[in-house]
C-alpha positions as CSV (number, residue, x, y, z in Angstrom):
1,M,-0.1,-0.1,0.0
2,R,1.5,3.3,-1.2
3,L,1.2,6.3,1.3
4,Q,1.1,8.7,-1.5
5,N,-2.0,7.4,-3.0
6,L,-3.8,8.3,0.2
7,K,-5.5,11.5,1.7
8,M,-5.6,10.0,5.3
9,L,-4.8,6.7,6.0
10,P,-6.1,5.0,9.3
11,V,-3.2,3.6,11.7
12,A,-4.4,-0.2,11.2
13,A,-3.6,0.2,7.2
14,L,-0.4,2.1,8.0
15,V,1.3,-0.4,10.1
16,A,-0.3,-3.4,7.9
17,G,2.6,-5.9,7.6
18,M,4.5,-4.8,10.5
19,S,5.7,-6.5,13.5
20,W,3.0,-5.0,15.7
21,Q,3.3,-5.0,19.2
22,A,2.4,-2.4,21.8
23,A,5.6,-0.3,22.6
24,A,8.0,-2.9,20.6
25,A,10.4,-2.1,18.2
26,V,9.9,-3.2,14.5
27,S,11.3,-6.2,12.9
28,A,14.5,-6.3,11.0
29,D,12.5,-6.8,7.7
30,E,10.5,-3.8,8.5
31,A,13.5,-1.6,9.5
32,A,15.0,-2.7,6.1
33,R,12.8,-0.4,4.4
34,L,15.0,2.7,5.7
35,G,17.1,3.8,3.0
36,N,14.9,2.0,0.5
37,D,11.2,2.7,-0.2
38,L,11.6,4.9,3.1
39,T,14.1,7.5,3.6
40,P,16.4,6.9,6.4
41,V,14.4,8.6,8.9
42,G,11.2,7.0,7.6
43,A,9.4,9.2,5.4
44,E,7.9,8.2,2.0
45,K,10.8,8.3,-0.5
46,A,8.6,8.3,-3.5
47,A,6.9,11.2,-5.2
48,N,3.1,11.6,-4.8
49,V,1.0,10.5,-7.6
50,E,0.3,14.0,-8.9
51,G,3.9,14.8,-8.8
52,T,3.1,17.8,-6.5
53,I,5.3,16.3,-3.9
54,P,8.8,15.1,-5.5
55,A,10.7,12.3,-4.7
56,W,13.3,12.7,-1.8
57,N,16.6,12.5,-3.4
58,G,19.0,13.2,-0.3
59,G,17.9,17.0,0.3
60,F,20.4,19.6,1.0
61,N,23.1,16.9,2.1
62,A,26.1,18.1,0.4
63,D,29.1,19.8,2.1
64,F,28.3,23.6,2.2
65,S,30.5,26.4,3.7
66,G,28.6,29.4,2.3
67,D,26.2,31.9,3.8
68,R,23.3,29.8,5.3
69,F,20.7,32.8,4.6
70,V,21.2,32.7,1.1
71,D,17.7,31.9,-0.4
72,P,18.1,28.9,-3.0
73,F,14.8,29.5,-4.5
74,A,14.8,33.3,-4.5
75,G,13.8,33.2,-8.1
76,E,10.5,31.3,-7.7
77,Q,7.0,32.5,-7.7
78,P,4.0,31.4,-6.0
79,Q,2.0,28.8,-7.7
80,L,-1.2,29.9,-5.7
81,T,-2.3,32.0,-3.3
82,I,-4.8,31.1,-0.6
83,T,-6.9,33.6,0.8
84,A,-10.0,33.6,3.0
85,A,-11.9,34.0,-0.4
86,N,-10.8,30.7,-2.0
87,M,-9.8,28.7,1.0
88,E,-12.9,26.2,0.7
89,Q,-11.2,25.2,-2.7
90,Y,-8.1,23.8,-0.8
91,K,-9.5,22.8,2.3
92,D,-8.3,19.2,2.1
93,K,-4.8,20.4,2.3
94,L,-5.4,23.1,5.2
95,T,-5.8,22.5,8.9
96,P,-8.7,23.9,10.8
97,G,-6.5,26.6,12.2
98,Q,-5.0,27.5,9.1
99,M,-8.4,28.1,7.7
100,A,-9.5,29.9,11.0
101,M,-6.6,32.3,10.6
102,L,-7.3,33.3,7.0
103,A,-11.1,33.7,8.1
104,K,-10.2,35.9,10.9
105,Y,-7.8,38.3,9.0
106,P,-9.4,38.1,5.4
107,D,-7.9,41.5,4.5
108,S,-4.1,40.6,5.4
109,Y,-3.6,37.0,5.8
110,K,-2.9,35.1,3.1
111,M,-0.6,31.7,2.2
112,N,1.6,31.8,-0.8
113,V,2.2,28.3,-2.1
114,Y,5.5,27.7,-3.6
115,P,6.8,24.5,-5.5
116,T,7.9,21.8,-3.2
117,H,11.3,21.1,-2.3
118,R,12.2,18.2,-0.1
119,T,15.5,19.8,1.3
120,A,15.5,17.9,4.9
121,A,18.8,16.2,5.3
122,F,20.8,14.7,8.2
123,P,24.4,13.8,8.8
124,Q,25.0,10.1,8.2
125,H,25.5,9.3,11.7
126,V,21.8,10.3,12.4
127,Y,20.4,7.7,9.6
128,D,22.9,5.1,11.2
129,L,21.2,5.8,14.7
130,A,17.7,5.8,13.4
131,A,18.3,2.4,11.9
132,K,19.7,1.1,15.1
133,N,17.0,2.7,17.1
134,A,14.3,1.1,14.7
135,V,14.9,-2.4,15.9
136,N,15.9,-1.8,19.5
137,A,14.1,1.2,21.2
138,K,11.1,0.7,22.9
139,L,8.3,2.6,25.0
140,V,8.3,2.2,28.6
141,D,6.0,3.3,31.7
142,G,3.0,3.6,29.2
143,G,4.7,5.5,26.7
144,N,6.5,8.2,29.1
145,G,10.0,7.0,28.6
146,I,12.2,5.1,26.0
147,D,14.6,2.1,26.7
148,N,17.5,0.7,24.4
149,F,17.4,4.2,22.5
150,D,20.7,6.1,21.5
151,E,20.4,9.9,21.1
152,T,17.7,10.8,18.4
153,L,15.1,9.4,16.2
154,P,13.8,6.2,18.3
155,F,10.9,5.2,16.1
156,P,11.4,6.1,12.4
157,I,8.8,3.9,11.7
158,P,6.2,5.1,14.2
159,Q,3.3,2.7,15.2
160,D,1.1,5.0,17.3
161,G,1.0,8.7,18.2
162,I,3.5,8.7,21.1
163,E,6.2,7.6,19.1
164,A,5.6,10.1,16.6
165,I,5.9,12.8,19.2
166,W,8.8,11.2,20.7
167,N,10.7,11.6,17.2
168,H,10.0,15.1,17.7
169,V,10.9,15.6,20.9
170,T,14.4,13.7,20.4
171,R,15.0,15.0,16.8
172,Y,18.7,15.9,15.9
173,R,19.2,19.6,16.4
174,G,23.3,19.5,15.5
175,G,24.3,17.7,18.9
176,S,25.2,21.1,20.5
177,V,24.0,24.7,19.8
178,E,24.4,28.0,21.1
179,R,22.0,30.9,19.9
180,T,20.9,34.5,20.3
181,L,17.4,35.0,19.6
182,V,14.2,36.9,20.4
183,Q,10.9,36.2,21.4
184,V,8.1,38.7,20.9
185,P,4.9,39.1,22.5
186,V,2.7,40.9,19.9
187,H,-0.3,43.2,20.9
188,R,-3.4,43.2,18.9
189,N,-2.4,46.4,17.3
190,G,1.0,45.0,16.5
191,D,3.0,47.0,19.0
192,F,5.6,44.7,20.7
193,T,8.8,44.7,22.8
194,P,11.6,42.0,22.0
195,V,12.8,39.9,24.7
196,R,16.4,38.4,23.7
197,F,17.7,35.4,25.0
198,Y,20.9,33.7,24.9
199,E,20.4,29.7,25.0
200,R,22.6,26.8,25.3
201,L,21.5,23.3,24.2
202,V,23.6,20.1,24.2
203,W,22.9,16.3,24.1
204,P,25.0,14.6,26.6
205,Q,26.7,12.6,23.7
206,Y,28.2,15.5,22.7
207,L,29.6,16.8,26.0
208,K,33.5,17.4,26.2
209,E,33.5,14.7,28.8
210,G,31.5,12.4,26.6
211,F,28.3,10.4,27.7
212,D,28.4,9.0,31.2
213,P,25.6,6.5,32.0
214,D,25.6,6.9,35.7
215,K,25.2,10.7,35.1
216,D,23.5,11.1,31.9
217,G,21.6,7.8,31.8
218,N,17.9,9.8,32.1
219,I,19.2,12.9,30.5
220,L,17.8,13.7,26.9
221,S,19.6,17.1,26.9
222,Y,20.8,20.2,29.1
223,F,19.7,23.6,28.2
224,T,20.3,27.2,29.8
225,Q,18.5,30.5,28.9
226,K,19.6,33.8,29.6
227,V,17.6,36.9,29.3
228,E,19.5,39.7,27.8
229,A,16.7,42.4,26.9
230,P,14.9,44.1,28.3
231,A,16.4,45.5,31.1
232,R,13.9,44.5,33.7
233,L,14.4,41.0,32.8
234,T,18.2,41.0,32.3
235,G,20.3,38.6,34.0
236,N,17.5,35.9,34.8
237,V,18.5,32.4,34.0
238,L,16.8,29.1,33.5
239,L,18.4,25.9,33.6
240,I,16.7,22.6,32.6
241,H,18.0,19.0,32.8
242,E,15.5,17.6,30.1
243,T,14.9,13.7,31.1
244,L,13.9,11.0,28.8
245,N,11.3,9.6,31.4
246,Q,9.8,12.6,33.2
247,V,7.5,10.2,34.8
248,K,10.0,8.2,36.5
249,Q,12.2,11.2,37.2
250,G,10.9,15.0,36.6
251,R,12.1,17.4,34.4
252,Q,14.9,19.2,36.8
253,A,14.7,22.9,36.2
254,W,16.3,25.7,38.3
255,V,16.0,29.6,37.9
256,Y,18.4,32.4,38.9
257,N,16.8,35.4,39.6
258,A,19.1,38.4,39.2
259,G,17.3,40.8,41.4
260,Q,17.1,38.3,44.3
261,R,20.7,36.9,43.5
262,R,19.1,33.3,44.2
263,V,19.0,30.1,42.4
264,R,15.7,28.2,43.3
265,R,14.3,25.0,41.8
266,A,11.8,25.5,39.3
267,P,9.2,22.3,39.0
268,Q,6.7,24.6,37.7
269,V,8.6,24.9,34.3
270,A,6.3,22.2,32.7
271,Y,3.2,21.3,31.1
272,D,0.7,24.2,31.1
273,A,2.7,26.9,33.4
274,P,3.4,30.1,31.7
275,G,6.2,30.3,29.4
276,T,9.2,32.5,30.2
277,A,8.5,36.3,29.2
278,A,5.7,35.2,27.0
279,D,3.0,37.3,28.4
280,G,0.7,34.6,28.9
281,L,0.6,33.8,25.2
282,R,2.3,30.1,25.7
283,T,2.7,27.5,27.9
284,S,6.0,25.7,28.9
285,D,5.3,22.9,26.6
286,N,4.4,25.3,23.9
287,L,8.1,25.9,23.1
288,D,9.5,24.3,20.3
289,M,5.9,23.5,19.3
290,Y,5.7,20.6,22.0
291,N,8.3,19.5,24.7
292,G,8.1,17.7,27.9
293,A,6.6,15.0,29.4
294,P,3.6,13.2,27.5
295,D,1.7,11.7,30.4
296,R,-1.3,14.1,30.5
297,Y,-2.7,13.1,27.1
298,D,-3.9,10.0,25.2
299,W,-2.1,10.0,21.7
300,K,-3.4,8.9,18.5
301,L,-1.8,8.2,15.3
302,V,-4.5,9.5,12.9
303,G,-2.6,8.8,9.7
304,K,-0.7,10.7,7.2
305,K,-1.9,13.4,4.7
306,E,-0.7,16.0,2.4
307,L,-0.8,19.5,3.8
308,Y,0.4,23.1,3.0
309,I,3.2,23.8,5.5
310,P,5.7,26.3,6.0
311,Y,9.0,25.1,4.5
312,N,12.4,26.6,3.0
313,S,11.8,29.6,5.1
314,F,14.9,31.4,3.6
315,K,13.0,34.4,2.8
316,L,11.6,34.9,6.4
317,A,15.2,34.4,7.7
318,S,16.8,36.9,5.6
319,R,19.2,39.3,7.1
320,D,17.7,42.0,5.1
321,H,14.5,42.2,7.3
322,K,14.1,44.0,10.5
323,Y,11.7,42.7,13.0
324,T,9.4,45.7,12.0
325,D,9.1,44.2,8.5
326,I,8.1,40.9,9.9
327,I,5.9,41.4,12.7
328,K,2.4,43.0,11.7
329,P,-1.0,43.2,13.7
330,G,-2.5,39.7,14.1
331,H,0.0,37.8,12.2
332,L,3.6,37.3,10.5
333,N,4.1,39.4,7.2
334,S,2.4,37.1,4.9
335,D,4.5,38.2,2.0
336,L,7.6,36.9,3.8
337,L,6.2,33.3,4.4
338,R,6.6,30.4,2.0
339,Y,4.2,27.4,2.0
340,E,4.7,24.2,0.2
341,L,2.9,20.8,-0.1
342,H,4.3,18.2,2.0
343,R,3.4,15.0,3.8
344,V,2.9,15.2,7.3
345,W,1.8,12.8,10.2
346,V,-1.2,13.5,11.8
347,V,-1.3,13.3,15.7
348,E,-4.3,13.8,18.2
349,A,-3.7,14.3,21.8
350,T,-6.6,14.3,24.1
351,L,-6.3,15.2,27.7
352,K,-6.8,12.2,29.9
353,E,-9.7,12.0,32.2
354,G,-8.5,13.3,35.9
355,E,-5.7,15.3,34.1
356,R,-5.4,19.0,34.1
357,H,-4.1,20.9,31.1
358,I,-5.5,24.5,29.7
359,Y,-5.5,22.5,26.3
360,A,-8.3,19.8,26.2
361,K,-7.0,18.7,22.6
362,R,-4.1,19.5,20.3
363,T,-3.8,18.1,16.8
364,F,-0.1,18.0,15.4
365,Y,0.9,17.9,11.9
366,I,4.4,16.5,11.8
367,D,6.9,16.9,8.7
368,E,7.8,13.4,7.3
369,D,11.2,14.3,6.3
370,S,12.5,16.3,9.4
371,W,9.9,15.0,12.3
372,Q,9.6,18.7,13.1
373,I,6.2,19.6,14.2
374,A,5.0,22.0,11.5
375,V,1.4,23.2,12.5
376,V,-0.4,22.5,15.5
377,D,-4.3,23.4,16.5
378,H,-4.9,23.8,20.0
379,Y,-8.6,23.4,21.6
380,D,-9.8,24.7,24.9
381,G,-11.8,23.0,27.4
382,R,-15.2,23.7,25.7
383,G,-13.9,22.2,22.5
384,E,-13.3,25.5,20.7
385,L,-10.2,26.2,18.5
386,W,-8.0,28.6,20.4
387,R,-4.5,28.7,19.3
388,V,-2.7,27.8,16.1
389,A,1.0,27.4,15.9
390,E,3.3,27.2,13.1
391,A,6.9,26.2,12.8
392,Y,8.9,28.2,9.7
393,E,11.0,25.4,8.9
394,M,14.4,25.9,7.0
395,Q,17.5,23.5,6.5
396,F,20.8,24.8,7.9
397,R,22.9,23.6,5.2
398,D,26.1,24.4,6.8
399,A,25.1,21.9,9.7
400,K,22.7,19.4,8.1
401,V,20.0,20.4,10.5
402,P,16.5,21.0,9.6
403,W,15.2,23.5,12.3
404,I,13.3,26.8,12.1
405,A,13.6,30.4,11.1
406,A,10.6,31.3,13.4
407,E,8.0,29.7,15.3
408,A,4.5,31.6,16.0
409,L,1.6,30.9,18.2
410,Y,-1.7,32.8,17.2
411,D,-4.3,33.2,19.7
412,L,-7.6,33.4,17.8
413,Q,-9.6,34.8,20.7
414,S,-7.6,37.6,21.8
415,G,-5.9,38.5,18.7
416,R,-2.4,38.6,19.9
417,Y,0.3,36.3,18.9
418,L,3.6,35.2,20.0
419,V,6.8,34.6,17.9
420,G,10.2,33.1,18.8
421,S,13.4,32.0,17.6
422,L,14.0,35.2,15.2
423,T,17.4,35.9,14.7
424,N,17.2,38.3,11.7
425,E,18.8,41.1,13.8
426,E,21.2,39.0,15.8
427,E,24.8,38.9,14.9
428,A,25.2,35.3,16.0
429,G,21.8,33.6,15.6
430,F,22.5,29.7,15.7
431,Q,25.9,28.3,16.1
432,F,26.2,24.7,15.9
433,G,29.0,22.4,17.2
434,T,29.9,24.5,20.3
435,E,31.8,22.5,22.7
436,F,30.2,22.3,26.1
437,S,31.0,20.7,29.5
438,R,28.7,19.1,32.1
439,R,29.7,22.1,34.3
440,D,28.3,24.6,32.2
441,F,24.8,23.1,33.0
442,T,25.0,23.5,36.9
443,T,23.3,25.8,39.4
444,A,26.8,27.4,39.8
445,A,27.1,28.0,36.2
446,I,23.7,29.9,36.1
447,R,24.8,32.0,39.2
448,R,27.6,33.3,37.6
449,A,25.9,33.7,34.1
450,G,23.3,35.9,35.9
451,T,25.6,38.4,37.2
452,R,24.7,41.9,35.9
């Protein structure tokens, strides 16, 4: 059964022929599809029937040492433009959230759709890890942790929704990265004050000391975030030791408050607690489209479909644009956004009975080539569509990392929105391959870093 022939495929059909067991790795025969009819990370390699999605031919995997922000598709023009007036014509390739945005801002919001380019690519060792994990990695503790897992992409051939979400959470982001970026809460009238962060992120396998199973056995990544602007927040630092099984061992978080000159444990930095300096516009688990423990939701792998998603967002990332060019009332500047037709995994998360979260339901649309969540529709406790998130994907060719030029979370009810990960006016932006030591991710380290 060929996935590209299907608009939406039920999970039972998707996994037909697999060695199906709950929480089990796939068979060696099934894993052998990786690199053959499937890409090395589990996407459908072939083009779709119509030819509107091309075959994956390796993506941007050649060695590259030029300017990562040069747009390789600058000469292309949109094939079509979707607006509130014509969106019904394309609704089978739009999410409810995208259609709601078009309807809410009929005079300014549009989706320019360009030719599809499957540019996502990873280093060879990531492909090797995916193949290894496919036959070894297993869910444990009801899906809240992973056993027999090595670093990234545990389930390249997912059998249920929680496996697909784990692929997003653990996807490769260069092993280590430091970045200077801004997060911007935007008022209804378009007014904003950027919040500048300096962040460090490393997987324990890339520490100077190397991976230590005694110290890093349940650690997925180490992360610090220092606020550099505005002045009232400057010097505050967040430290997180992200755990693989957050039910067995909860996320370990600390905050250094520059005003009090104190480090405190921060167990509230999780789930639906307010996100840092986000003006109430996102939860802690909204960052990076979704992060953290999955235990409060039931996860369903609905199937795979073709969808218009943000992709190859080189224009949005351009250093020629100021934040005032990008940020407009209600939404980002539509003229700077590029949408393409790609296949996505559709995953529904429904809040478990007895659990608490401000989002009663979320629908995730995950790019098959990168495992980057591309779009999320968020529903409130009344079942009403509340917030719409988009990740503006871009291939960092110099590092062979598919990541983002920005992510936005639109509040349909208030008319405000939050945009994060912008680097257009930042000199450094994303720097991959930085060497970090385990001691860079201690409470003593954030106390030193937070000194004003």
